[in-house]
Phi, psi and omega in degrees: 000140180288114183285139183269164163248140184232140179214144174273115184256012180243168177279340185243016179062037182250354180227123181248127173248124179242138181225127177244153169248102181268143175226174179301322181265349178231073197256015173229130179283145171295131181295147171241146173287138191234001182304135178087357178227075191277357183249118181224147174235138179245129175238142175228132172210160174137210178267110183276324174050038179084006180281157172235124178254134176238162173254134182235153179229161180208151178261345183233004180080353180248312185253115183255148177225152176296137180265161177249161171273189182284351170269352182096000183273146175301136177279103187209122181239134177251356173216181179300140180202170172214139181205156177276136182270129181243127179136133172275115176229161178275326183227147174227150174202154170263160180204141173277106178285336170234124188281330178072191179237120180063034184287144173212094192241125166279124176247117183247133177241118173256119188235131181239159170279152169295156186297330179280355176238013173299137180264076185254000000 
């Protein structure tokens, strides 16, 4: 599994940025806990080589399902893209649902706390 890097990019610990690098041979991101950060945006860019990257969520960290955006469409990119994640989950991860050839895709998740739970 592709291990993520996580960083607090705010001054009040209210915004977390998570980055995974998915490749043809390392095509599933390690799940990250997302409790307390219900607002997320997902971006994917890089060399797709026929790959499709999806964002998945789970309530137990074992069983993952594809997530949807605010229009109800599946979050799935075959080229660079950015979309808002809808759905309350305990864990999120990106995955190449179609591996492609020589894929190298940066997957970035920006997660924020809702305004009424900020720790200021």
